[in-house]
C-alpha positions, 0 to 999 in steps of 0.5 A: 192432410197429405201423407209422404212416405218418402223418408221411408223409401230413402231409408230403404235405399240407404239399408239396401232394403226392398219393399218386399223385404220390408213387408217380410220384417215388419210383417205388414200386408202387401196392401199396406205397401201399396197404400204407402207407395199412393200416399195413403194414410195407414193404420198406427198399428202398421206403422208402429210395426215399420218403424220397430222393424226398422229401429227408427222413429215414426218421423224417419218413416212418415210425413203429415202436413195439413192441407189447405181448407 
């Protein structure tokens, strides 16, 4: 599977927020933001914190595509 957080990065730009501000308002660690920057999977708990902080749905911040088998 491949993960893409491009929707989240666009949302941050649209709202005028930085990744550092996201980290603070969502209460997630720098490591979580770094993993997302590399399109690596993160926990559902972290995704929920981010979605709640931004008042949006999970599909607004992450895309998950099934990879070739």
